[in-house]
C-alpha positions as CSV (number, residue, x, y, z in Angstrom):
1,X,54.3,-19.4,40.5
2,X,54.7,-21.6,43.2
3,X,53.1,-24.7,43.9
4,X,50.5,-23.6,45.9
5,X,48.8,-21.2,43.4
6,X,49.0,-23.9,40.3
7,X,47.0,-26.3,42.7
8,X,44.4,-24.0,43.6
9,X,41.2,-23.6,41.9
10,X,41.4,-20.5,39.8
11,X,39.4,-17.4,41.0
12,X,37.0,-15.8,39.4
13,X,37.4,-12.4,37.5
14,X,35.2,-9.6,37.8
15,X,34.2,-10.3,34.3
16,X,33.4,-13.4,35.0
17,X,31.1,-13.0,37.8
18,X,29.0,-10.2,35.8
19,X,29.2,-12.4,32.8
20,X,27.4,-15.1,34.1
21,X,25.0,-12.9,36.1
22,X,24.2,-11.6,32.7
23,X,23.3,-15.1,31.1
24,X,21.6,-16.1,34.3
25,X,19.4,-12.4,33.8
26,X,19.2,-13.3,29.8
27,X,17.5,-17.1,31.0
28,X,15.4,-15.3,33.9
29,X,14.0,-13.1,31.1
30,X,13.4,-15.7,28.4
31,X,11.6,-18.0,31.1
32,X,9.4,-15.4,31.3
33,X,8.2,-15.1,28.1
34,X,6.9,-18.5,27.7
35,X,3.6,-16.5,29.0
36,X,2.0,-17.7,32.3
37,X,-0.3,-19.4,31.2
38,X,-0.3,-22.9,33.3
39,X,-3.9,-22.8,34.0
40,X,-5.8,-25.9,32.7
41,X,-8.5,-25.2,30.6
42,X,-12.1,-26.3,32.0
43,X,-13.6,-29.8,31.4
44,X,-16.3,-29.7,28.5
45,X,-19.6,-28.9,30.7
46,X,-18.0,-27.1,33.5
47,X,-20.3,-24.0,34.9
48,X,-18.3,-21.2,34.8
49,X,-20.8,-18.5,35.9
50,X,-24.4,-17.6,36.0
51,X,-25.6,-16.3,32.6
52,X,-27.5,-13.1,35.2
53,X,-23.7,-12.3,36.4
54,X,-23.0,-11.6,32.2
55,X,-23.7,-8.0,31.9
56,X,-24.8,-7.2,28.4
57,X,-22.2,-5.0,26.2
58,X,-19.6,-6.3,28.7
59,X,-17.9,-9.8,30.7
60,X,-16.8,-11.2,33.6
61,X,-12.6,-12.5,34.1
62,X,-13.0,-15.7,36.0
63,X,-9.6,-15.9,37.1
64,X,-9.8,-19.4,38.7
65,X,-11.0,-21.0,35.2
66,X,-8.8,-18.9,33.4
67,X,-11.7,-17.6,31.2
68,X,-13.7,-14.1,30.4
69,X,-17.0,-14.8,29.2
70,X,-18.8,-12.3,27.2
71,X,-22.4,-11.3,26.5
72,X,-21.8,-8.9,23.5
73,X,-25.4,-8.3,22.5
74,X,-27.9,-10.2,24.3
75,X,-28.0,-13.8,24.6
76,X,-24.6,-14.3,22.8
77,X,-21.8,-15.3,25.1
78,X,-18.4,-15.8,24.1
79,X,-15.3,-17.3,25.9
80,X,-11.9,-16.7,25.7
81,X,-8.4,-17.1,27.8
82,X,-7.9,-15.0,30.6
83,X,-4.4,-14.6,29.5
84,X,-3.2,-11.4,28.0
85,X,-1.2,-12.5,24.5
86,X,1.1,-9.8,24.6
87,X,3.5,-11.3,28.0
88,X,1.2,-14.2,29.0
89,X,0.1,-12.1,32.5
90,X,-3.4,-12.5,33.1
91,X,-6.1,-10.1,32.2
92,X,-7.9,-7.6,34.6
93,X,-11.7,-6.7,34.1
94,X,-13.8,-6.2,31.0
95,X,-14.9,-2.8,30.9
96,X,-16.7,-0.3,28.7
97,X,-13.4,-0.6,26.1
98,X,-13.4,-4.3,25.9
99,X,-11.6,-6.4,27.8
100,X,-8.4,-5.2,29.9
101,X,-4.9,-5.4,30.5
102,X,-3.7,-3.2,33.2
103,X,0.0,-3.9,33.0
104,X,0.9,-2.5,29.9
105,X,-2.7,-1.2,28.3
106,X,-4.0,-4.0,26.0
107,X,-7.6,-4.3,25.2
108,X,-9.6,-6.5,23.5
109,X,-12.8,-7.0,21.8
110,X,-15.4,-9.0,24.2
111,X,-17.1,-9.5,20.0
112,X,-14.4,-11.6,18.7
113,X,-11.2,-11.7,21.1
114,X,-9.4,-9.4,18.7
115,X,-6.6,-6.6,19.6
116,X,-8.4,-3.2,19.9
117,X,-5.6,-1.7,21.1
118,X,-1.7,-2.9,21.5
119,X,0.6,-3.9,22.8
120,X,-0.7,-7.0,22.2
121,X,-0.7,-8.4,18.5
122,X,-2.4,-11.5,18.4
123,X,-6.3,-12.2,19.4
124,X,-7.5,-14.0,22.9
125,X,-7.8,-17.8,22.4
126,X,-11.1,-19.0,22.3
127,X,-13.0,-21.3,24.4
128,X,-16.0,-22.5,23.5
129,X,-18.9,-21.6,25.8
130,X,-22.3,-22.2,25.8
131,X,-25.6,-21.2,27.9
132,X,-27.2,-24.5,29.7
133,X,-30.4,-23.3,31.4
134,X,-29.3,-20.1,33.4
135,X,-25.3,-21.0,33.4
136,X,-22.9,-20.6,31.3
137,X,-21.0,-23.9,31.0
138,X,-17.4,-25.3,28.6
139,X,-19.0,-27.0,25.7
């Protein structure tokens, strides 16, 4: 090698570039596995939804509050996190078969938040709610 060649920065090889990109891809993928639940829990006593808006045998997804409120039987209200336990993505809706995640098809019970259909394998996180007057509020 000449003096000019030894003074220069070494050029990355194609292998070095692809290994670096592979490591970056793994880091990005792992960052996504932490879940997307950055919603702060609602404060106690915060009004979530009028009780009349929560159908018996169903529920509503309250994206802004980060909560799903269900009414499995008349007068009984339950609250859950609106984040799917499979990959931390927001839940879509409450349908005839439960609380649904459109991304990979997970479904959760409106009664207790348990997994009714995978790929999720953990129940939804509970959010304490109660009826106060005509509204459902955080407990």
